[in-house]
ZADRENBA-500386 format. One record per atom (N, C-alpha, C): residue number from 1; residue in three letters; atom name; x, y, z. Coordinates in steps of 0.02 Angstrom, whole numbers. Atoms other than C-alpha are relative to their C-alpha. Layout:
N
PT	NUM	ALA	CA	X	Y	Z;
...
END
This chain:
214
PT	1	MET	N	43	-60	0;
PT	1	MET	CA	0	0	0;
PT	1	MET	C	44	62	0;
PT	2	PRO	N	-40	-61	-1;
PT	2	PRO	CA	64	176	-34;
PT	2	PRO	C	-2	34	68;
PT	3	VAL	N	-3	-39	-62;
PT	3	VAL	CA	94	308	98;
PT	3	VAL	C	-71	14	25;
PT	4	LEU	N	65	-11	-30;
PT	4	LEU	CA	-53	321	218;
PT	4	LEU	C	-7	71	27;
PT	5	PHE	N	2	-65	-33;
PT	5	PHE	CA	-6	484	304;
PT	5	PHE	C	65	37	-17;
PT	6	LYS	N	-58	-41	15;
PT	6	LYS	CA	110	627	257;
PT	6	LYS	C	-14	71	24;
PT	7	LYS	N	13	-65	-29;
PT	7	LYS	CA	129	792	349;
PT	7	LYS	C	65	41	6;
PT	8	GLN	N	-54	-48	-10;
PT	8	GLN	CA	245	942	342;
PT	8	GLN	C	-28	70	-7;
PT	9	GLU	N	21	-70	3;
PT	9	GLU	CA	216	1125	378;
PT	9	GLU	C	62	44	4;
PT	10	GLY	N	-58	-44	1;
PT	10	GLY	CA	348	1251	329;
PT	10	GLY	C	65	-38	5;
PT	11	SER	N	-66	32	-8;
PT	11	SER	CA	520	1201	390;
PT	11	SER	C	-1	-56	52;
PT	12	THR	N	4	54	-49;
PT	12	THR	CA	455	1072	515;
PT	12	THR	C	18	-67	-32;
PT	13	PRO	N	-17	66	28;
PT	13	PRO	CA	506	889	494;
PT	13	PRO	C	-57	-29	-43;
PT	14	LEU	N	48	37	41;
PT	14	LEU	CA	420	787	359;
PT	14	LEU	C	-11	-68	34;
PT	15	THR	N	17	63	-34;
PT	15	THR	CA	329	642	442;
PT	15	THR	C	-45	-41	-45;
PT	16	VAL	N	34	43	48;
PT	16	VAL	CA	267	494	341;
PT	16	VAL	C	-14	-68	32;
PT	17	VAL	N	19	66	-26;
PT	17	VAL	CA	175	332	385;
PT	17	VAL	C	-17	-45	-59;
PT	18	TRP	N	14	51	51;
PT	18	TRP	CA	169	175	278;
PT	18	TRP	C	-40	-56	33;
PT	19	LYS	N	39	58	-24;
PT	19	LYS	CA	33	44	304;
PT	19	LYS	C	27	-62	-35;
PT	20	ILE	N	-33	60	28;
PT	20	ILE	CA	113	-126	281;
PT	20	ILE	C	-53	-52	-17;
PT	21	SER	N	47	51	24;
PT	21	SER	CA	-4	-233	176;
PT	21	SER	C	33	-48	-48;
PT	22	GLU	N	-37	41	48;
PT	22	GLU	CA	130	-310	65;
PT	22	GLU	C	34	-59	34;
PT	23	THR	N	-41	55	-23;
PT	23	THR	CA	223	-473	81;
PT	23	THR	C	73	24	1;
PT	24	GLU	N	-72	-17	-1;
PT	24	GLU	CA	410	-471	114;
PT	24	GLU	C	28	4	-71;
PT	25	GLU	N	-25	0	69;
PT	25	GLU	CA	443	-513	-68;
PT	25	GLU	C	-23	63	-37;
PT	26	GLU	N	26	-60	34;
PT	26	GLU	CA	333	-369	-127;
PT	26	GLU	C	37	63	24;
PT	27	LEU	N	-37	-58	-26;
PT	27	LEU	CA	422	-244	-13;
PT	27	LEU	C	70	2	-29;
PT	28	ILE	N	-68	2	27;
PT	28	ILE	CA	592	-301	-74;
PT	28	ILE	C	1	24	-73;
PT	29	LYS	N	4	-21	69;
PT	29	LYS	CA	537	-272	-254;
PT	29	LYS	C	-8	75	-7;
PT	30	ILE	N	10	-72	3;
PT	30	ILE	CA	490	-92	-214;
PT	30	ILE	C	67	37	9;
PT	31	LEU	N	-64	-31	-16;
PT	31	LEU	CA	666	-55	-150;
PT	31	LEU	C	51	-9	-55;
PT	32	PRO	N	-59	15	41;
PT	32	PRO	CA	827	-35	-248;
PT	32	PRO	C	31	-65	27;
PT	33	PRO	N	-31	63	-23;
PT	33	PRO	CA	932	-195	-236;
PT	33	PRO	C	33	9	69;
PT	34	LEU	N	-29	-4	-67;
PT	34	LEU	CA	979	-228	-55;
PT	34	LEU	C	75	-10	-3;
PT	35	LYS	N	-72	9	-6;
PT	35	LYS	CA	1161	-208	-11;
PT	35	LYS	C	14	-64	39;
PT	36	ASP	N	-17	63	-34;
PT	36	ASP	CA	1252	-362	55;
PT	36	ASP	C	-9	5	75;
PT	37	GLU	N	7	-8	-73;
PT	37	GLU	CA	1256	-292	232;
PT	37	GLU	C	-73	2	20;
PT	38	GLU	N	72	-2	-15;
PT	38	GLU	CA	1068	-261	223;
PT	38	GLU	C	-30	-70	-4;
PT	39	LYS	N	23	69	5;
PT	39	LYS	CA	1037	-439	166;
PT	39	LYS	C	18	-39	63;
PT	40	ILE	N	-23	34	-61;
PT	40	ILE	CA	1138	-501	314;
PT	40	ILE	C	-42	22	60;
PT	41	PHE	N	40	-26	-56;
PT	41	PHE	CA	1045	-387	435;
PT	41	PHE	C	-70	-28	-2;
PT	42	LEU	N	68	25	7;
PT	42	LEU	CA	876	-440	366;
PT	42	LEU	C	-4	-74	19;
PT	43	SER	N	0	72	-14;
PT	43	SER	CA	922	-624	380;
PT	43	SER	C	4	-14	75;
PT	44	ARG	N	-7	9	-72;
PT	44	ARG	CA	958	-599	566;
PT	44	ARG	C	-63	19	38;
PT	45	LEU	N	64	-17	-32;
PT	45	LEU	CA	783	-533	601;
PT	45	LEU	C	-45	-61	-2;
PT	46	SER	N	35	64	-2;
PT	46	SER	CA	691	-688	658;
PT	46	SER	C	-76	6	-4;
PT	47	PHE	N	73	-8	0;
PT	47	PHE	CA	515	-616	676;
PT	47	PHE	C	-23	29	-67;
PT	48	PRO	N	24	-25	65;
PT	48	PRO	CA	421	-594	510;
PT	48	PRO	C	-26	71	3;
PT	49	ALA	N	27	-68	-5;
PT	49	ALA	CA	332	-437	571;
PT	49	ALA	C	56	51	4;
PT	50	ARG	N	-57	-46	-6;
PT	50	ARG	CA	498	-356	618;
PT	50	ARG	C	34	9	-67;
PT	51	ARG	N	-30	-5	67;
PT	51	ARG	CA	566	-396	444;
PT	51	ARG	C	-40	47	-45;
PT	52	LEU	N	43	-43	40;
PT	52	LEU	CA	416	-312	363;
PT	52	LEU	C	8	73	21;
PT	53	GLU	N	-7	-69	-26;
PT	53	GLU	CA	434	-158	475;
PT	53	GLU	C	66	30	-23;
PT	54	TRP	N	-65	-25	21;
PT	54	TRP	CA	618	-142	433;
PT	54	TRP	C	0	18	-74;
PT	55	LEU	N	3	-13	72;
PT	55	LEU	CA	587	-155	246;
PT	55	LEU	C	-43	62	-15;
PT	56	ALA	N	44	-58	11;
PT	56	ALA	CA	444	-29	255;
PT	56	ALA	C	35	65	19;
PT	57	SER	N	-36	-60	-20;
PT	57	SER	CA	554	96	347;
PT	57	SER	C	53	18	-52;
PT	58	ARG	N	-49	-13	54;
PT	58	ARG	CA	687	76	211;
PT	58	ARG	C	-34	31	-61;
PT	59	ILE	N	38	-29	56;
PT	59	ILE	CA	555	113	79;
PT	59	ILE	C	-15	73	14;
PT	60	LEU	N	15	-69	-18;
PT	60	LEU	CA	505	271	171;
PT	60	LEU	C	63	44	-6;
PT	61	ILE	N	-63	-38	7;
PT	61	ILE	CA	687	328	181;
PT	61	ILE	C	14	14	-73;
PT	62	HIS	N	-12	-7	72;
PT	62	HIS	CA	704	299	-6;
PT	62	HIS	C	-47	52	-30;
PT	63	LEU	N	49	-45	28;
PT	63	LEU	CA	544	393	-45;
PT	63	LEU	C	12	73	22;
PT	64	VAL	N	-6	-67	-27;
PT	64	VAL	CA	579	542	67;
PT	64	VAL	C	65	34	-20;
PT	65	THR	N	-65	-31	16;
PT	65	THR	CA	764	570	31;
PT	65	THR	C	13	3	-75;
PT	66	GLY	N	-10	0	72;
PT	66	GLY	CA	753	531	-155;
PT	66	GLY	C	58	-44	-22;
PT	67	HIS	N	-52	48	17;
PT	67	HIS	CA	899	409	-146;
PT	67	HIS	C	0	-55	53;
PT	68	TYR	N	2	59	-43;
PT	68	TYR	CA	949	257	-47;
PT	68	TYR	C	61	-3	46;
PT	69	PRO	N	-57	-1	-46;
PT	69	PRO	CA	1070	300	94;
PT	69	PRO	C	-4	-57	51;
PT	70	ALA	N	-2	51	-53;
PT	70	ALA	CA	1125	169	219;
PT	70	ALA	C	-18	33	66;
PT	71	ALA	N	19	-25	-66;
PT	71	ALA	CA	1056	189	395;
PT	71	ALA	C	43	-34	53;
PT	72	ARG	N	-40	26	-56;
PT	72	ARG	CA	1164	168	550;
PT	72	ARG	C	-29	27	65;
PT	73	TYR	N	24	-23	-65;
PT	73	TYR	CA	1139	195	736;
PT	73	TYR	C	59	23	43;
PT	74	LYS	N	-51	-25	-46;
PT	74	LYS	CA	1239	301	858;
PT	74	LYS	C	-1	-42	64;
PT	75	ASP	N	-3	37	-63;
PT	75	ASP	CA	1290	234	1028;
PT	75	ASP	C	-61	14	44;
PT	76	ASN	N	59	-16	-41;
PT	76	ASN	CA	1139	324	1105;
PT	76	ASN	C	-65	-24	-31;
PT	77	GLY	N	59	30	31;
PT	77	GLY	CA	1020	233	987;
PT	77	GLY	C	-31	41	-56;
PT	78	GLN	N	28	-41	53;
PT	78	GLN	CA	983	377	868;
PT	78	GLN	C	23	-24	-69;
PT	79	PRO	N	-21	20	68;
PT	79	PRO	CA	980	326	684;
PT	79	PRO	C	29	60	-38;
PT	80	PHE	N	-25	-52	45;
PT	80	PHE	CA	1077	423	554;
PT	80	PHE	C	12	-30	-68;
PT	81	LEU	N	-8	22	69;
PT	81	LEU	CA	1098	413	366;
PT	81	LEU	C	71	12	-23;
PT	82	VAL	N	-68	-5	25;
PT	82	VAL	CA	1266	381	285;
PT	82	VAL	C	1	38	-66;
PT	83	ASP	N	-7	-41	61;
PT	83	ASP	CA	1320	507	152;
PT	83	ASP	C	-64	37	-17;
PT	84	CYS	N	62	-39	9;
PT	84	CYS	CA	1159	605	177;
PT	84	CYS	C	-7	47	60;
PT	85	ASN	N	3	-50	-53;
PT	85	ASN	CA	1136	765	277;
PT	85	ASN	C	-68	1	36;
PT	86	ASP	N	65	1	-32;
PT	86	ASP	CA	953	731	319;
PT	86	ASP	C	4	-33	68;
PT	87	LYS	N	5	30	-66;
PT	87	LYS	CA	916	696	502;
PT	87	LYS	C	-64	-41	3;
PT	88	ILE	N	56	47	5;
PT	88	ILE	CA	798	552	536;
PT	88	ILE	C	-17	-32	67;
PT	89	SER	N	24	40	-56;
PT	89	SER	CA	693	462	666;
PT	89	SER	C	-47	-52	-28;
PT	90	ILE	N	38	57	26;
PT	90	ILE	CA	607	294	642;
PT	90	ILE	C	-41	-32	56;
PT	91	SER	N	41	35	-48;
PT	91	SER	CA	464	204	729;
PT	91	SER	C	-43	-52	-36;
PT	92	HIS	N	43	52	28;
PT	92	HIS	CA	357	48	702;
PT	92	HIS	C	-53	-19	51;
PT	93	THR	N	49	32	-43;
PT	93	THR	CA	199	-28	771;
PT	93	THR	C	-35	-53	-43;
PT	94	LYS	N	32	55	36;
PT	94	LYS	CA	82	-169	718;
PT	94	LYS	C	-26	22	-68;
PT	95	GLY	N	24	-13	68;
PT	95	GLY	CA	66	-156	529;
PT	95	GLY	C	17	69	-28;
PT	96	TYR	N	-16	-67	23;
PT	96	TYR	CA	139	19	513;
PT	96	TYR	C	74	17	14;
PT	97	ALA	N	-66	-28	-11;
PT	97	ALA	CA	307	105	493;
PT	97	ALA	C	-5	75	-9;
PT	98	ALA	N	1	-73	3;
PT	98	ALA	CA	340	291	520;
PT	98	ALA	C	71	27	2;
PT	99	ILE	N	-63	-35	-5;
PT	99	ILE	CA	486	407	490;
PT	99	ILE	C	-14	75	3;
PT	100	SER	N	2	-72	0;
PT	100	SER	CA	517	590	523;
PT	100	SER	C	69	24	-23;
PT	101	VAL	N	-63	-22	30;
PT	101	VAL	CA	650	682	422;
PT	101	VAL	C	5	76	3;
PT	102	SER	N	-11	-72	-6;
PT	102	SER	CA	725	854	449;
PT	102	SER	C	66	19	-32;
PT	103	LYS	N	-62	-26	28;
PT	103	LYS	CA	855	958	359;
PT	103	LYS	C	43	32	53;
PT	104	ASP	N	-35	-40	-50;
PT	104	ASP	CA	903	1049	518;
PT	104	ASP	C	20	-39	62;
PT	105	LYS	N	-15	32	-63;
PT	105	LYS	CA	890	963	686;
PT	105	LYS	C	-27	-71	2;
PT	106	ILE	N	22	69	-7;
PT	106	ILE	CA	868	783	740;
PT	106	ILE	C	-73	-2	23;
PT	107	PRO	N	71	5	-21;
PT	107	PRO	CA	681	742	747;
PT	107	PRO	C	-11	-61	45;
PT	108	GLY	N	20	59	-38;
PT	108	GLY	CA	590	617	855;
PT	108	GLY	C	-71	-18	-20;
PT	109	VAL	N	67	21	19;
PT	109	VAL	CA	439	514	803;
PT	109	VAL	C	-17	-65	36;
PT	110	ASP	N	21	63	-30;
PT	110	ASP	CA	337	377	886;
PT	110	ASP	C	-70	-16	-24;
PT	111	ILE	N	66	25	20;
PT	111	ILE	CA	190	273	826;
PT	111	ILE	C	-16	-60	43;
PT	112	GLU	N	21	53	-45;
PT	112	GLU	CA	92	158	941;
PT	112	GLU	C	-72	-21	-15;
PT	113	TYR	N	69	22	9;
PT	113	TYR	CA	-63	51	923;
PT	113	TYR	C	-40	11	64;
PT	114	PRO	N	41	-11	-60;
PT	114	PRO	CA	-208	90	1042;
PT	114	PRO	C	-7	-65	40;
PT	115	SER	N	6	58	-44;
PT	115	SER	CA	-216	-27	1191;
PT	115	SER	C	-27	21	68;
PT	116	SER	N	28	-14	-66;
PT	116	SER	CA	-318	-30	1350;
PT	116	SER	C	50	-13	56;
PT	117	ARG	N	-49	17	-52;
PT	117	ARG	CA	-167	-99	1443;
PT	117	ARG	C	40	61	23;
PT	118	ILE	N	-41	-58	-18;
PT	118	ILE	CA	-86	73	1444;
PT	118	ILE	C	-24	31	65;
PT	119	GLU	N	25	-28	-63;
PT	119	GLU	CA	-201	128	1585;
PT	119	GLU	C	25	-40	60;
PT	120	LYS	N	-23	42	-55;
PT	120	LYS	CA	-141	-19	1689;
PT	120	LYS	C	71	15	20;
PT	121	VAL	N	-70	-14	-15;
PT	121	VAL	CA	39	39	1678;
PT	121	VAL	C	15	75	3;
PT	122	MET	N	-11	-73	4;
PT	122	MET	CA	13	228	1678;
PT	122	MET	C	40	27	58;
PT	123	ASN	N	-38	-25	-58;
PT	123	ASN	CA	87	248	1852;
PT	123	ASN	C	76	-6	-10;
PT	124	ARG	N	-72	9	13;
PT	124	ARG	CA	254	192	1781;
PT	124	ARG	C	29	58	-39;
PT	125	PHE	N	-28	-53	43;
PT	125	PHE	CA	269	339	1661;
PT	125	PHE	C	-33	68	8;
PT	126	LEU	N	34	-64	-8;
PT	126	LEU	CA	146	476	1714;
PT	126	LEU	C	27	39	59;
PT	127	HIS	N	-18	-47	-53;
PT	127	HIS	CA	207	625	1815;
PT	127	HIS	C	-64	23	34;
PT	128	PRO	N	61	-25	-34;
PT	128	PRO	CA	84	691	1947;
PT	128	PRO	C	-34	58	-38;
PT	129	GLU	N	29	-55	39;
PT	129	GLU	CA	60	847	1839;
PT	129	GLU	C	-43	-27	-58;
PT	130	GLU	N	37	29	56;
PT	130	GLU	CA	1	736	1696;
PT	130	GLU	C	-63	-35	24;
PT	131	LYS	N	60	32	-28;
PT	131	LYS	CA	-118	636	1805;
PT	131	LYS	C	-53	52	15;
PT	132	ALA	N	47	-52	-20;
PT	132	ALA	CA	-196	800	1859;
PT	132	ALA	C	-44	25	-57;
PT	133	PHE	N	42	-26	55;
PT	133	PHE	CA	-259	845	1685;
PT	133	PHE	C	-34	-55	-41;
PT	134	LEU	N	34	54	36;
PT	134	LEU	CA	-323	674	1630;
PT	134	LEU	C	-76	11	2;
PT	135	SER	N	72	-11	6;
PT	135	SER	CA	-503	684	1570;
PT	135	SER	C	-40	-53	37;
PT	136	ASN	N	47	49	-29;
PT	136	ASN	CA	-649	601	1658;
PT	136	ASN	C	-37	-39	-55;
PT	137	ASN	N	29	34	57;
PT	137	ASN	CA	-712	553	1485;
PT	137	ASN	C	46	-58	-20;
PT	138	SER	N	-42	59	11;
PT	138	SER	CA	-650	376	1451;
PT	138	SER	C	35	1	-68;
PT	139	VAL	N	-29	-3	67;
PT	139	VAL	CA	-621	405	1264;
PT	139	VAL	C	58	50	-1;
PT	140	LEU	N	-52	-51	-1;
PT	140	LEU	CA	-523	565	1291;
PT	140	LEU	C	59	-22	44;
PT	141	LYS	N	-54	23	-44;
PT	141	LYS	CA	-425	487	1434;
PT	141	LYS	C	44	-51	-35;
PT	142	GLU	N	-40	50	36;
PT	142	GLU	CA	-372	339	1326;
PT	142	GLU	C	43	34	-53;
PT	143	ARG	N	-39	-37	49;
PT	143	ARG	CA	-317	461	1191;
PT	143	ARG	C	59	36	34;
PT	144	GLN	N	-53	-36	-35;
PT	144	GLN	CA	-219	565	1316;
PT	144	GLN	C	56	-47	20;
PT	145	LEU	N	-51	47	-23;
PT	145	LEU	CA	-129	413	1386;
PT	145	LEU	C	42	-24	-59;
PT	146	GLY	N	-37	23	59;
PT	146	GLY	CA	-82	348	1213;
PT	146	GLY	C	46	53	-27;
PT	147	LEU	N	-39	-54	28;
PT	147	LEU	CA	-22	517	1155;
PT	147	LEU	C	56	23	47;
PT	148	ILE	N	-53	-17	-48;
PT	148	ILE	CA	75	555	1315;
PT	148	ILE	C	58	-48	-7;
PT	149	TRP	N	-53	49	9;
PT	149	TRP	CA	170	393	1291;
PT	149	TRP	C	39	14	-65;
PT	150	CYS	N	-32	-16	64;
PT	150	CYS	CA	205	437	1108;
PT	150	CYS	C	44	63	7;
PT	151	LEU	N	-37	-62	-11;
PT	151	LEU	CA	260	612	1161;
PT	151	LEU	C	67	-15	35;
PT	152	LYS	N	-61	15	-38;
PT	152	LYS	CA	385	543	1286;
PT	152	LYS	C	50	-39	-42;
PT	153	GLU	N	-44	38	44;
PT	153	GLU	CA	455	418	1161;
PT	153	GLU	C	32	45	-52;
PT	154	ALA	N	-26	-44	53;
PT	154	ALA	CA	472	550	1025;
PT	154	ALA	C	52	49	28;
PT	155	VAL	N	-47	-47	-32;
PT	155	VAL	CA	557	674	1143;
PT	155	VAL	C	65	-36	18;
PT	156	PHE	N	-59	40	-18;
PT	156	PHE	CA	675	538	1206;
PT	156	PHE	C	44	-12	-62;
PT	157	LYS	N	-38	14	61;
PT	157	LYS	CA	724	496	1027;
PT	157	LYS	C	34	63	-25;
PT	158	GLN	N	-32	-62	23;
PT	158	GLN	CA	757	678	984;
PT	158	GLN	C	58	20	45;
PT	159	CYS	N	-52	-23	-47;
PT	159	CYS	CA	857	716	1141;
PT	159	CYS	C	62	-44	-2;
PT	160	GLY	N	-57	46	2;
PT	160	GLY	CA	966	561	1132;
PT	160	GLY	C	42	0	63;
PT	161	ILE	N	-35	-2	-64;
PT	161	ILE	CA	1011	576	1316;
PT	161	ILE	C	-10	-66	37;
PT	162	PRO	N	8	63	-36;
PT	162	PRO	CA	1044	405	1394;
PT	162	PRO	C	-23	10	72;
PT	163	GLY	N	23	-3	-69;
PT	163	GLY	CA	952	377	1557;
PT	163	GLY	C	-53	52	14;
PT	164	LEU	N	53	-48	-10;
PT	164	LEU	CA	821	512	1530;
PT	164	LEU	C	-62	-37	25;
PT	165	ILE	N	55	36	-33;
PT	165	ILE	CA	676	462	1644;
PT	165	ILE	C	-67	27	-24;
PT	166	PHE	N	64	-20	29;
PT	166	PHE	CA	506	466	1561;
PT	166	PHE	C	-45	34	52;
PT	167	LYS	N	48	-23	-50;
PT	167	LYS	CA	406	491	1721;
PT	167	LYS	C	20	67	31;
PT	168	GLU	N	-23	-58	-38;
PT	168	GLU	CA	512	627	1799;
PT	168	GLU	C	29	56	-43;
PT	169	GLN	N	-38	-50	38;
PT	169	GLN	CA	604	716	1659;
PT	169	GLN	C	-30	19	-67;
PT	170	ILE	N	37	-18	61;
PT	170	ILE	CA	487	716	1508;
PT	170	ILE	C	-73	6	19;
PT	171	ILE	N	66	-13	-28;
PT	171	ILE	CA	323	796	1558;
PT	171	ILE	C	-44	36	-51;
PT	172	SER	N	48	-31	46;
PT	172	SER	CA	176	831	1444;
PT	172	SER	C	-36	57	34;
PT	173	GLN	N	41	-55	-25;
PT	173	GLN	CA	89	997	1466;
PT	173	GLN	C	-73	-16	-14;
PT	174	PRO	N	71	18	7;
PT	174	PRO	CA	-102	993	1483;
PT	174	PRO	C	-26	7	-72;
PT	175	PHE	N	32	-2	66;
PT	175	PHE	CA	-198	953	1323;
PT	175	PHE	C	-61	-46	1;
PT	176	THR	N	60	42	6;
PT	176	THR	CA	-367	880	1275;
PT	176	THR	C	-10	-15	-74;
PT	177	PRO	N	2	17	71;
PT	177	PRO	CA	-364	786	1108;
PT	177	PRO	C	-70	-14	-27;
PT	178	GLU	N	68	9	27;
PT	178	GLU	CA	-543	815	1052;
PT	178	GLU	C	1	-9	-75;
PT	179	ASP	N	-9	8	73;
PT	179	ASP	CA	-483	828	871;
PT	179	ASP	C	51	-55	-13;
PT	180	ASP	N	-45	54	18;
PT	180	ASP	CA	-386	695	777;
PT	180	ASP	C	72	24	-13;
PT	181	SER	N	-68	-26	8;
PT	181	SER	CA	-235	809	756;
PT	181	SER	C	6	65	39;
PT	182	GLY	N	-10	-62	-38;
PT	182	GLY	CA	-157	951	852;
PT	182	GLY	C	72	6	23;
PT	183	ILE	N	-66	-15	-27;
PT	183	ILE	CA	-7	1025	940;
PT	183	ILE	C	-2	-10	76;
PT	184	PHE	N	-7	1	-72;
PT	184	PHE	CA	51	985	1116;
PT	184	PHE	C	73	10	19;
PT	185	LEU	N	-66	-21	-23;
PT	185	LEU	CA	202	1029	1222;
PT	185	LEU	C	28	-49	51;
PT	186	ALA	N	-34	41	-50;
PT	186	ALA	CA	330	935	1325;
PT	186	ALA	C	53	42	35;
PT	187	ARG	N	-53	-32	-38;
PT	187	ARG	CA	440	1002	1463;
PT	187	ARG	C	53	-54	16;
PT	188	VAL	N	-55	48	-10;
PT	188	VAL	CA	609	916	1471;
PT	188	VAL	C	48	29	51;
PT	189	ALA	N	-45	-23	-53;
PT	189	ALA	CA	713	931	1628;
PT	189	ALA	C	54	-53	10;
PT	190	HIS	N	-56	45	-9;
PT	190	HIS	CA	885	852	1634;
PT	190	HIS	C	54	36	40;
PT	191	ARG	N	-47	-32	-46;
PT	191	ARG	CA	1016	883	1766;
PT	191	ARG	C	59	33	-35;
PT	192	ALA	N	-57	-28	36;
PT	192	ALA	CA	1148	921	1635;
PT	192	ALA	C	-19	60	-43;
PT	193	GLN	N	23	-54	43;
PT	193	GLN	CA	1040	1050	1545;
PT	193	GLN	C	-57	37	34;
PT	194	PRO	N	57	-36	-27;
PT	194	PRO	CA	916	1188	1590;
PT	194	PRO	C	-65	-27	-29;
PT	195	PRO	N	64	24	26;
PT	195	PRO	CA	730	1144	1570;
PT	195	PRO	C	-15	30	-68;
PT	196	GLU	N	15	-21	68;
PT	196	GLU	CA	669	1155	1391;
PT	196	GLU	C	-71	-21	-17;
PT	197	VAL	N	67	17	23;
PT	197	VAL	CA	495	1158	1313;
PT	197	VAL	C	3	-15	-74;
PT	198	LEU	N	0	21	70;
PT	198	LEU	CA	473	1063	1150;
PT	198	LEU	C	-71	-2	-27;
PT	199	ASN	N	64	4	35;
PT	199	ASN	CA	331	1076	1025;
PT	199	ASN	C	-5	-66	-37;
PT	200	LEU	N	12	61	38;
PT	200	LEU	CA	257	916	954;
PT	200	LEU	C	-68	4	-34;
PT	201	GLN	N	64	7	33;
PT	201	GLN	CA	117	873	836;
PT	201	GLN	C	-24	-72	7;
PT	202	TYR	N	26	68	-4;
PT	202	TYR	CA	1	724	851;
PT	202	TYR	C	-53	-12	-53;
PT	203	PHE	N	52	21	46;
PT	203	PHE	CA	-114	627	737;
PT	203	PHE	C	-30	-65	27;
PT	204	ILE	N	34	59	-25;
PT	204	ILE	CA	-244	499	789;
PT	204	ILE	C	-35	-36	-57;
PT	205	HIS	N	31	44	50;
PT	205	HIS	CA	-294	356	673;
PT	205	HIS	C	-34	-56	37;
PT	206	GLN	N	35	54	-35;
PT	206	GLN	CA	-410	213	714;
PT	206	GLN	C	47	-57	20;
PT	207	ASP	N	-47	54	-14;
PT	207	ASP	CA	-259	97	713;
PT	207	ASP	C	62	21	39;
PT	208	PHE	N	-61	-21	-34;
PT	208	PHE	CA	-126	205	794;
PT	208	PHE	C	-4	72	25;
PT	209	TYR	N	-16	-68	-21;
PT	209	TYR	CA	-69	359	888;
PT	209	TYR	C	68	18	-29;
PT	210	LEU	N	-63	-22	30;
PT	210	LEU	CA	69	461	807;
PT	210	LEU	C	19	68	30;
PT	211	ALA	N	-24	-64	-25;
PT	211	ALA	CA	175	601	881;
PT	211	ALA	C	71	11	-25;
PT	212	TRP	N	-67	-17	24;
PT	212	TRP	CA	328	692	816;
PT	212	TRP	C	20	70	22;
PT	213	THR	N	-25	-65	-22;
PT	213	THR	CA	437	837	870;
PT	213	THR	C	3	48	-59;
PT	214	LEU	N	-1	-52	52;
PT	214	LEU	CA	432	1001	775;
PT	214	LEU	C	63	42	3;
END
């Protein structure tokens, strides 16, 4: 299936989502010939779903950059492109792959499938300030929880600071996601840096929550 979602405003990162409906063989045919190192990497992925997600993310990189740069990972887990100045972030969830690409600063993107289990574990990642603005409406509350988790993941990916604590150091500012898309803010506090407020955008689909840094 072609690109399901594509969003960019002005100089903000370009964020794209691919719905994975193809077989592994079909995805490989869409790509330029895989390099030997990519074939080796793919062969080491034992789970079929993970192989599909990896191939779909490579397709998105190819589509967005216009060529086929190799992707590597820094020691802090941030991906980067070889021989390409574009900055990139990658995420996957059940049946979907997402990337965010920027010409300027390192972006962060996260995509997650909706799940009722997130409320059961919310005490592990919610700051008291975040609990205070949760809606009494069950639908809005589920959206808030899913998007707060995406926000924290996206911010963590952009910052690239090992050991950054989701519950204490990445804090969503109050928001109510009545619409399927919007802007929300995160306050990041790390002992090595002064507090910083980051802008993020979100998108809600029936199959996933998506958030990316601006």
